[in-house]
C-alpha positions as CSV (number, residue, x, y, z in Angstrom):
1,M,6.4,7.7,0.9
2,S,5.2,4.8,2.1
3,T,7.8,1.6,1.6
4,T,5.0,-0.4,0.3
5,E,2.4,-0.1,-1.7
6,T,0.2,-2.6,0.7
7,W,-3.5,-1.4,1.3
8,N,-3.4,-2.3,5.1
9,D,-5.7,0.5,6.4
10,P,-8.0,2.2,4.4
11,N,-8.2,5.2,6.5
12,R,-4.4,5.5,5.4
13,C,-2.7,6.7,2.3
14,P,-1.2,3.3,0.5
15,F,1.5,5.6,-0.6
16,C,2.2,8.4,1.7
17,D,0.1,6.4,4.6
18,E,-1.5,10.1,5.6
19,V,-4.8,9.9,7.2
20,L,-7.9,9.8,4.7
21,A,-11.0,11.9,5.5
22,S,-12.8,8.6,4.4
23,P,-11.5,5.4,2.0
24,G,-13.8,6.2,-0.8
25,A,-13.9,9.9,-1.3
26,G,-11.3,10.8,1.0
27,F,-9.1,8.6,-1.2
28,V,-9.9,10.6,-4.5
29,A,-9.8,13.9,-3.0
30,H,-6.2,13.0,-1.6
31,I,-5.3,11.9,-4.5
32,E,-6.3,15.3,-6.2
33,S,-4.6,17.1,-4.1
34,R,-1.1,15.3,-4.1
35,S,0.2,15.0,-7.2
36,E,2.9,12.5,-5.7
37,C,0.5,10.0,-4.6
38,A,-1.8,10.3,-7.9
39,D,1.2,9.7,-9.6
40,A,1.8,6.4,-7.9
41,F,-1.7,5.6,-8.0
42,G,-1.5,5.8,-11.6
43,R,1.6,3.2,-11.9
44,W,-0.4,0.9,-9.5
45,R,-3.7,0.8,-11.7
46,D,-1.7,0.5,-14.9
47,R,0.0,-2.7,-13.2
48,I,-3.2,-4.2,-12.9
49,G,-5.2,-2.9,-15.0
50,D,-5.2,-6.4,-17.5
51,D,-5.8,-8.1,-13.6
52,V,-9.1,-6.8,-14.2
53,A,-12.0,-8.1,-16.5
54,G,-13.9,-5.7,-19.1
55,G,-11.0,-3.0,-17.7
56,W,-11.3,-0.5,-15.1
57,S,-14.4,2.0,-14.8
58,G,-13.2,3.8,-12.1
């Protein structure tokens, strides 16, 4: 796992630092295949959910 959750490179997963096929769909495919990254993304999303006006649609 990455030591930080700051997404410095959109071509790498911010949770494990693995190279992504693409920043958008590649990230989605990555978290669908890597449960530890999906869990980390879920925790991150829970933390910032209230920061997004109107909720999170994605």
